[in-house]
All heavy atoms as TSV, in Angstrom:
chain	resi	resn	atom	element	x	y	z
A	1	MET	N	N	40.787	130.932	65.536
A	1	MET	CA	C	40.478	130.962	66.963
A	1	MET	C	C	39.300	130.042	67.284
A	1	MET	O	O	39.369	129.248	68.206
A	1	MET	CB	C	40.183	132.411	67.364
A	1	MET	CG	C	39.725	132.574	68.771
A	1	MET	SD	S	41.059	132.237	69.908
A	1	MET	CE	C	40.279	132.543	71.432
A	2	ILE	N	N	38.234	130.171	66.492
A	2	ILE	CA	C	37.042	129.352	66.768
A	2	ILE	C	C	37.338	127.873	66.537
A	2	ILE	O	O	36.797	127.011	67.240
A	2	ILE	CB	C	35.825	129.828	65.935
A	2	ILE	CG1	C	34.520	129.189	66.450
A	2	ILE	CG2	C	35.989	129.499	64.475
A	2	ILE	CD1	C	34.010	129.823	67.683
A	3	ASP	N	N	38.226	127.570	65.581
A	3	ASP	CA	C	38.581	126.174	65.337
A	3	ASP	C	C	39.327	125.593	66.530
A	3	ASP	O	O	39.115	124.434	66.890
A	3	ASP	CB	C	39.434	126.047	64.075
A	3	ASP	CG	C	38.592	126.187	62.817
A	3	ASP	OD1	O	37.363	125.971	62.889
A	3	ASP	OD2	O	39.163	126.520	61.770
A	4	LYS	N	N	40.209	126.368	67.162
A	4	LYS	CA	C	40.933	125.885	68.334
A	4	LYS	C	C	39.973	125.608	69.480
A	4	LYS	O	O	40.100	124.604	70.182
A	4	LYS	CB	C	41.997	126.892	68.765
A	4	LYS	CG	C	43.161	126.955	67.812
A	4	LYS	CD	C	44.212	127.913	68.296
A	4	LYS	CE	C	45.363	127.982	67.319
A	4	LYS	NZ	N	46.409	128.890	67.744
A	5	LEU	N	N	38.986	126.485	69.659
A	5	LEU	CA	C	37.978	126.257	70.701
A	5	LEU	C	C	37.142	125.026	70.392
A	5	LEU	O	O	36.792	124.254	71.279
A	5	LEU	CB	C	37.081	127.492	70.846
A	5	LEU	CG	C	37.731	128.721	71.455
A	5	LEU	CD1	C	36.763	129.901	71.400
A	5	LEU	CD2	C	38.160	128.456	72.876
A	6	ARG	N	N	36.827	124.853	69.115
A	6	ARG	CA	C	36.028	123.696	68.702
A	6	ARG	C	C	36.794	122.404	68.995
A	6	ARG	O	O	36.248	121.450	69.539
A	6	ARG	CB	C	35.697	123.799	67.215
A	6	ARG	CG	C	34.885	122.631	66.695
A	6	ARG	CD	C	34.418	122.855	65.279
A	6	ARG	NE	N	33.328	123.817	65.312
A	6	ARG	CZ	C	33.289	124.939	64.609
A	6	ARG	NH1	N	34.257	125.252	63.808
A	6	ARG	NH2	N	32.264	125.758	64.701
A	7	TYR	N	N	38.079	122.361	68.634
A	7	TYR	CA	C	38.874	121.158	68.880
A	7	TYR	C	C	39.069	120.917	70.380
A	7	TYR	O	O	39.080	119.770	70.821
A	7	TYR	CB	C	40.223	121.251	68.171
A	7	TYR	CG	C	40.098	121.204	66.663
A	7	TYR	CD1	C	40.759	122.117	65.859
A	7	TYR	CD2	C	39.305	120.246	66.041
A	7	TYR	CE1	C	40.638	122.078	64.483
A	7	TYR	CE2	C	39.178	120.196	64.666
A	7	TYR	CZ	C	39.858	121.116	63.893
A	7	TYR	OH	O	39.736	121.070	62.533
A	8	ALA	N	N	39.216	121.975	71.149
A	8	ALA	CA	C	39.332	121.828	72.606
A	8	ALA	C	C	38.036	121.254	73.178
A	8	ALA	O	O	38.061	120.386	74.057
A	8	ALA	CB	C	39.661	123.165	73.250
A	9	GLY	N	N	36.892	121.740	72.684
A	9	GLY	CA	C	35.606	121.212	73.134
A	9	GLY	C	C	35.448	119.745	72.807
A	9	GLY	O	O	34.959	118.954	73.621
A	10	VAL	N	N	35.882	119.355	71.619
A	10	VAL	CA	C	35.816	117.945	71.216
A	10	VAL	C	C	36.707	117.101	72.119
A	10	VAL	O	O	36.311	116.021	72.570
A	10	VAL	CB	C	36.221	117.788	69.731
A	10	VAL	CG1	C	36.443	116.326	69.383
A	10	VAL	CG2	C	35.157	118.389	68.831
A	11	ALA	N	N	37.903	117.592	72.404
A	11	ALA	CA	C	38.820	116.846	73.267
A	11	ALA	C	C	38.228	116.664	74.666
A	11	ALA	O	O	38.318	115.577	75.253
A	11	ALA	CB	C	40.160	117.560	73.349
A	12	ILE	N	N	37.615	117.708	75.191
A	12	ILE	CA	C	36.997	117.619	76.526
A	12	ILE	C	C	35.844	116.619	76.514
A	12	ILE	O	O	35.716	115.796	77.424
A	12	ILE	CB	C	36.530	119.004	76.994
A	12	ILE	CG1	C	37.752	119.876	77.307
A	12	ILE	CG2	C	35.619	118.902	78.210
A	12	ILE	CD1	C	37.422	121.335	77.538
A	13	LEU	N	N	35.006	116.676	75.480
A	13	LEU	CA	C	33.877	115.743	75.410
A	13	LEU	C	C	34.353	114.304	75.283
A	13	LEU	O	O	33.792	113.399	75.909
A	13	LEU	CB	C	32.961	116.118	74.242
A	13	LEU	CG	C	32.107	117.364	74.458
A	13	LEU	CD1	C	31.389	117.728	73.171
A	13	LEU	CD2	C	31.109	117.144	75.567
A	14	LEU	N	N	35.375	114.067	74.469
A	14	LEU	CA	C	35.885	112.704	74.322
A	14	LEU	C	C	36.506	112.209	75.631
A	14	LEU	O	O	36.366	111.033	75.984
A	14	LEU	CB	C	36.900	112.642	73.185
A	14	LEU	CG	C	36.309	112.818	71.786
A	14	LEU	CD1	C	37.422	112.867	70.747
A	14	LEU	CD2	C	35.312	111.727	71.469
A	15	PHE	N	N	37.173	113.086	76.364
A	15	PHE	CA	C	37.703	112.709	77.675
A	15	PHE	C	C	36.566	112.363	78.632
A	15	PHE	O	O	36.663	111.394	79.392
A	15	PHE	CB	C	38.553	113.839	78.260
A	15	PHE	CG	C	38.931	113.593	79.686
A	15	PHE	CD1	C	39.910	112.668	79.992
A	15	PHE	CD2	C	38.296	114.260	80.719
A	15	PHE	CE1	C	40.259	112.417	81.310
A	15	PHE	CE2	C	38.633	114.021	82.034
A	15	PHE	CZ	C	39.621	113.099	82.334
A	16	MET	N	N	35.479	113.141	78.593
A	16	MET	CA	C	34.349	112.888	79.480
A	16	MET	C	C	33.685	111.554	79.172
A	16	MET	O	O	33.176	110.888	80.070
A	16	MET	CB	C	33.335	114.029	79.390
A	16	MET	CG	C	33.841	115.331	79.973
A	16	MET	SD	S	34.304	115.211	81.700
A	16	MET	CE	C	32.718	114.885	82.435
A	17	VAL	N	N	33.674	111.144	77.901
A	17	VAL	CA	C	33.123	109.835	77.545
A	17	VAL	C	C	33.865	108.743	78.304
A	17	VAL	O	O	33.259	107.822	78.852
A	17	VAL	CB	C	33.216	109.601	76.019
A	17	VAL	CG1	C	32.959	108.151	75.676
A	17	VAL	CG2	C	32.236	110.500	75.287
A	18	ILE	N	N	35.173	108.854	78.362
A	18	ILE	CA	C	35.982	107.856	79.067
A	18	ILE	C	C	35.799	107.989	80.578
A	18	ILE	O	O	35.656	106.997	81.291
A	18	ILE	CB	C	37.459	108.003	78.678
A	18	ILE	CG1	C	37.629	107.690	77.197
A	18	ILE	CG2	C	38.339	107.091	79.519
A	18	ILE	CD1	C	38.968	108.080	76.632
A	19	ALA	N	N	35.786	109.213	81.085
A	19	ALA	CA	C	35.699	109.437	82.531
A	19	ALA	C	C	34.377	108.948	83.107
A	19	ALA	O	O	34.333	108.394	84.207
A	19	ALA	CB	C	35.892	110.924	82.835
A	20	VAL	N	N	33.280	109.125	82.381
A	20	VAL	CA	C	31.965	108.754	82.898
A	20	VAL	C	C	31.754	107.246	82.855
A	20	VAL	O	O	30.910	106.713	83.556
A	20	VAL	CB	C	30.859	109.517	82.129
A	20	VAL	CG1	C	29.476	109.021	82.481
A	20	VAL	CG2	C	30.960	111.004	82.412
A	21	ASP	N	N	32.534	106.528	82.070
A	21	ASP	CA	C	32.382	105.075	81.986
A	21	ASP	C	C	32.646	104.386	83.317
A	21	ASP	O	O	32.322	103.215	83.479
A	21	ASP	CB	C	33.293	104.499	80.904
A	21	ASP	CG	C	32.709	104.688	79.518
A	21	ASP	OD1	O	31.484	104.879	79.425
A	21	ASP	OD2	O	33.464	104.645	78.544
A	22	PHE	N	N	33.210	105.084	84.272
A	22	PHE	CA	C	33.466	104.494	85.572
A	22	PHE	C	C	32.269	104.635	86.506
A	22	PHE	O	O	32.342	104.258	87.665
A	22	PHE	CB	C	34.720	105.115	86.195
A	22	PHE	CG	C	35.954	104.783	85.415
A	22	PHE	CD1	C	36.567	105.751	84.647
A	22	PHE	CD2	C	36.491	103.512	85.434
A	22	PHE	CE1	C	37.704	105.442	83.916
A	22	PHE	CE2	C	37.624	103.196	84.710
A	22	PHE	CZ	C	38.234	104.175	83.944
A	23	THR	N	N	31.173	105.210	86.044
A	23	THR	CA	C	29.970	105.355	86.851
A	23	THR	C	C	28.971	104.255	86.482
A	23	THR	O	O	29.319	103.309	85.792
A	23	THR	CB	C	29.343	106.748	86.643
A	23	THR	OG1	O	29.001	106.895	85.267
A	23	THR	CG2	C	30.308	107.856	87.039
A	24	SER	N	N	27.732	104.397	86.903
A	24	SER	CA	C	26.737	103.350	86.651
A	24	SER	C	C	26.484	103.150	85.153
A	24	SER	O	O	26.744	104.017	84.336
A	24	SER	CB	C	25.427	103.696	87.343
A	24	SER	OG	O	24.794	104.763	86.687
A	25	ARG	N	N	25.953	101.990	84.814
A	25	ARG	CA	C	25.766	101.606	83.411
A	25	ARG	C	C	24.775	102.522	82.685
A	25	ARG	O	O	25.046	102.973	81.576
A	25	ARG	CB	C	25.301	100.155	83.355
A	25	ARG	CG	C	25.172	99.609	81.973
A	25	ARG	CD	C	24.815	98.118	82.038
A	25	ARG	NE	N	24.695	97.531	80.740
A	25	ARG	CZ	C	25.706	96.974	80.088
A	25	ARG	NH1	N	26.893	96.954	80.608
A	25	ARG	NH2	N	25.513	96.449	78.901
A	26	ILE	N	N	23.617	102.787	83.274
A	26	ILE	CA	C	22.598	103.616	82.620
A	26	ILE	C	C	23.108	105.050	82.454
A	26	ILE	O	O	22.990	105.634	81.377
A	26	ILE	CB	C	21.277	103.590	83.401
A	26	ILE	CG1	C	20.672	102.191	83.338
A	26	ILE	CG2	C	20.308	104.628	82.854
A	26	ILE	CD1	C	19.450	102.005	84.192
A	27	LEU	N	N	23.691	105.595	83.505
A	27	LEU	CA	C	24.251	106.944	83.424
A	27	LEU	C	C	25.338	107.003	82.363
A	27	LEU	O	O	25.434	107.969	81.608
A	27	LEU	CB	C	24.809	107.369	84.782
A	27	LEU	CG	C	25.488	108.729	84.841
A	27	LEU	CD1	C	24.494	109.835	84.515
A	27	LEU	CD2	C	26.097	108.963	86.206
A	28	SER	N	N	26.132	105.963	82.278
A	28	SER	CA	C	27.203	105.906	81.291
A	28	SER	C	C	26.649	105.924	79.868
A	28	SER	O	O	27.155	106.652	79.013
A	28	SER	CB	C	28.049	104.657	81.508
A	28	SER	OG	O	29.037	104.555	80.526
A	29	MET	N	N	25.608	105.136	79.609
A	29	MET	CA	C	25.036	105.083	78.256
A	29	MET	C	C	24.408	106.416	77.864
A	29	MET	O	O	24.599	106.890	76.742
A	29	MET	CB	C	24.004	103.950	78.166
A	29	MET	CG	C	24.622	102.585	78.246
A	29	MET	SD	S	23.522	101.175	77.972
A	29	MET	CE	C	21.971	101.664	78.618
A	30	VAL	N	N	23.664	107.021	78.783
A	30	VAL	CA	C	23.013	108.299	78.493
A	30	VAL	C	C	24.058	109.392	78.275
A	30	VAL	O	O	23.982	110.164	77.314
A	30	VAL	CB	C	22.037	108.679	79.629
A	30	VAL	CG1	C	21.534	110.096	79.455
A	30	VAL	CG2	C	20.879	107.702	79.676
A	31	SER	N	N	25.034	109.454	79.126
A	31	SER	CA	C	26.047	110.502	78.991
A	31	SER	C	C	26.903	110.288	77.752
A	31	SER	O	O	27.294	111.256	77.093
A	31	SER	CB	C	26.912	110.574	80.241
A	31	SER	OG	O	27.618	109.375	80.413
A	32	ASP	N	N	27.205	109.036	77.396
A	32	ASP	CA	C	27.950	108.774	76.162
A	32	ASP	C	C	27.183	109.299	74.954
A	32	ASP	O	O	27.768	109.906	74.053
A	32	ASP	CB	C	28.222	107.285	75.992
A	32	ASP	CG	C	29.355	106.787	76.860
A	32	ASP	OD1	O	30.036	107.630	77.476
A	32	ASP	OD2	O	29.550	105.559	76.925
A	33	ALA	N	N	25.876	109.078	74.934
A	33	ALA	CA	C	25.071	109.578	73.822
A	33	ALA	C	C	25.118	111.100	73.761
A	33	ALA	O	O	25.272	111.680	72.672
A	33	ALA	CB	C	23.627	109.094	73.959
A	34	VAL	N	N	24.999	111.755	74.902
A	34	VAL	CA	C	25.043	113.221	74.938
A	34	VAL	C	C	26.404	113.726	74.463
A	34	VAL	O	O	26.485	114.668	73.664
A	34	VAL	CB	C	24.735	113.738	76.360
A	34	VAL	CG1	C	25.020	115.227	76.476
A	34	VAL	CG2	C	23.282	113.444	76.725
A	35	PHE	N	N	27.482	113.097	74.916
A	35	PHE	CA	C	28.818	113.546	74.532
A	35	PHE	C	C	29.087	113.310	73.046
A	35	PHE	O	O	29.690	114.144	72.380
A	35	PHE	CB	C	29.886	112.850	75.381
A	35	PHE	CG	C	29.848	113.264	76.825
A	35	PHE	CD1	C	30.058	112.336	77.829
A	35	PHE	CD2	C	29.601	114.573	77.198
A	35	PHE	CE1	C	30.030	112.695	79.161
A	35	PHE	CE2	C	29.561	114.952	78.528
A	35	PHE	CZ	C	29.780	114.010	79.506
A	36	VAL	N	N	28.644	112.175	72.518
A	36	VAL	CA	C	28.838	111.905	71.096
A	36	VAL	C	C	28.052	112.902	70.253
A	36	VAL	O	O	28.551	113.421	69.247
A	36	VAL	CB	C	28.460	110.450	70.755
A	36	VAL	CG1	C	28.390	110.233	69.258
A	36	VAL	CG2	C	29.450	109.493	71.390
A	37	ILE	N	N	26.829	113.209	70.655
A	37	ILE	CA	C	26.044	114.223	69.943
A	37	ILE	C	C	26.751	115.571	70.014
A	37	ILE	O	O	26.804	116.304	69.021
A	37	ILE	CB	C	24.612	114.300	70.512
A	37	ILE	CG1	C	23.846	113.027	70.144
A	37	ILE	CG2	C	23.884	115.538	70.003
A	37	ILE	CD1	C	22.528	112.869	70.865
A	38	GLY	N	N	27.331	115.897	71.169
A	38	GLY	CA	C	28.085	117.141	71.303
A	38	GLY	C	C	29.270	117.201	70.364
A	38	GLY	O	O	29.543	118.233	69.746
A	39	VAL	N	N	29.997	116.094	70.236
A	39	VAL	CA	C	31.140	116.048	69.324
A	39	VAL	C	C	30.674	116.252	67.883
A	39	VAL	O	O	31.276	117.016	67.127
A	39	VAL	CB	C	31.902	114.705	69.473
A	39	VAL	CG1	C	32.901	114.520	68.344
A	39	VAL	CG2	C	32.609	114.660	70.813
A	40	VAL	N	N	29.599	115.585	67.504
A	40	VAL	CA	C	29.083	115.720	66.137
A	40	VAL	C	C	28.655	117.154	65.876
A	40	VAL	O	O	28.953	117.728	64.814
A	40	VAL	CB	C	27.923	114.732	65.882
A	40	VAL	CG1	C	27.237	115.014	64.559
A	40	VAL	CG2	C	28.448	113.305	65.922
A	41	VAL	N	N	27.966	117.778	66.833
A	41	VAL	CA	C	27.513	119.166	66.655
A	41	VAL	C	C	28.701	120.105	66.521
A	41	VAL	O	O	28.706	120.993	65.670
A	41	VAL	CB	C	26.604	119.587	67.834
A	41	VAL	CG1	C	26.383	121.089	67.855
A	41	VAL	CG2	C	25.273	118.855	67.758
A	42	LEU	N	N	29.726	119.906	67.339
A	42	LEU	CA	C	30.903	120.771	67.260
A	42	LEU	C	C	31.691	120.562	65.972
A	42	LEU	O	O	32.251	121.506	65.427
A	42	LEU	CB	C	31.818	120.522	68.460
A	42	LEU	CG	C	31.356	121.106	69.784
A	42	LEU	CD1	C	32.279	120.656	70.906
A	42	LEU	CD2	C	31.325	122.625	69.723
A	43	MET	N	N	31.752	119.346	65.485
A	43	MET	CA	C	32.554	119.048	64.302
A	43	MET	C	C	31.780	119.194	62.995
A	43	MET	O	O	32.374	119.161	61.935
A	43	MET	CB	C	33.118	117.626	64.394
A	43	MET	CG	C	34.170	117.471	65.470
A	43	MET	SD	S	35.550	118.597	65.307
A	43	MET	CE	C	36.280	118.034	63.788
A	44	TRP	N	N	30.463	119.377	63.059
A	44	TRP	CA	C	29.650	119.442	61.838
A	44	TRP	C	C	30.129	120.526	60.860
A	44	TRP	O	O	30.238	120.255	59.666
A	44	TRP	CB	C	28.179	119.644	62.189
A	44	TRP	CG	C	27.296	119.460	61.008
A	44	TRP	CD1	C	26.660	120.414	60.297
A	44	TRP	CD2	C	26.968	118.221	60.374
A	44	TRP	NE1	N	25.954	119.857	59.273
A	44	TRP	CE2	C	26.136	118.503	59.290
A	44	TRP	CE3	C	27.322	116.905	60.619
A	44	TRP	CZ2	C	25.648	117.513	58.449
A	44	TRP	CZ3	C	26.833	115.914	59.792
A	44	TRP	CH2	C	26.000	116.232	58.736
A	45	PRO	N	N	30.444	121.754	61.324
A	45	PRO	CA	C	30.938	122.756	60.364
A	45	PRO	C	C	32.259	122.352	59.703
A	45	PRO	O	O	32.504	122.693	58.551
A	45	PRO	CB	C	31.133	124.014	61.211
A	45	PRO	CG	C	30.251	123.824	62.388
A	45	PRO	CD	C	30.233	122.346	62.638
A	46	VAL	N	N	33.097	121.629	60.412
A	46	VAL	CA	C	34.369	121.180	59.840
A	46	VAL	C	C	34.124	120.057	58.839
A	46	VAL	O	O	34.744	120.014	57.773
A	46	VAL	CB	C	35.324	120.713	60.960
A	46	VAL	CG1	C	36.604	120.138	60.389
A	46	VAL	CG2	C	35.617	121.856	61.916
A	47	ILE	N	N	33.207	119.146	59.173
A	47	ILE	CA	C	32.910	118.021	58.302
A	47	ILE	C	C	32.271	118.484	57.003
A	47	ILE	O	O	32.607	118.003	55.923
A	47	ILE	CB	C	31.979	117.013	59.013
A	47	ILE	CG1	C	32.703	116.382	60.214
A	47	ILE	CG2	C	31.500	115.923	58.067
A	47	ILE	CD1	C	31.803	115.609	61.133
A	48	THR	N	N	31.343	119.422	57.088
A	48	THR	CA	C	30.598	119.859	55.906
A	48	THR	C	C	31.223	121.069	55.233
A	48	THR	O	O	30.631	121.618	54.310
A	48	THR	CB	C	29.151	120.191	56.295
A	48	THR	OG1	O	29.157	121.246	57.258
A	48	THR	CG2	C	28.430	118.986	56.841
A	49	LYS	N	N	32.403	121.470	55.649
A	49	LYS	CA	C	33.077	122.639	55.088
A	49	LYS	C	C	33.398	122.400	53.612
A	49	LYS	O	O	34.024	121.427	53.256
A	49	LYS	CB	C	34.366	122.897	55.858
A	49	LYS	CG	C	35.021	124.198	55.552
A	49	LYS	CD	C	36.220	124.364	56.470
A	49	LYS	CE	C	36.782	125.741	56.383
A	49	LYS	NZ	N	37.926	125.914	57.274
A	50	LYS	N	N	32.926	123.300	52.774
A	50	LYS	CA	C	33.197	123.197	51.334
A	50	LYS	C	C	34.490	123.932	51.025
A	50	LYS	O	O	34.715	125.047	51.471
A	50	LYS	CB	C	32.051	123.786	50.529
A	50	LYS	CG	C	30.774	123.008	50.689
A	50	LYS	CD	C	29.694	123.557	49.827
A	50	LYS	CE	C	28.436	122.734	50.021
A	50	LYS	NZ	N	27.341	123.184	49.206
A	51	GLU	N	N	35.325	123.275	50.273
A	51	GLU	CA	C	36.622	123.882	49.959
A	51	GLU	C	C	36.616	124.529	48.596
A	51	GLU	O	O	35.954	124.194	47.706
A	51	GLU	CB	C	37.711	122.824	50.026
A	51	GLU	CG	C	37.824	122.278	51.433
A	51	GLU	CD	C	38.972	121.293	51.547
A	51	GLU	OE1	O	39.897	121.364	50.749
A	51	GLU	OE2	O	38.916	120.469	52.440
């Protein structure tokens, strides 16, 4: 369940990266950084998961 929510959150953040690119340049750069950090934070448990 938590993995599905995590992947949904990543999908939303990646969509927002594209959607915000249609706004001003500075706002776009700042928001892209925030969204990328959000994706990394959400995916960190999956990336570092020990099998």
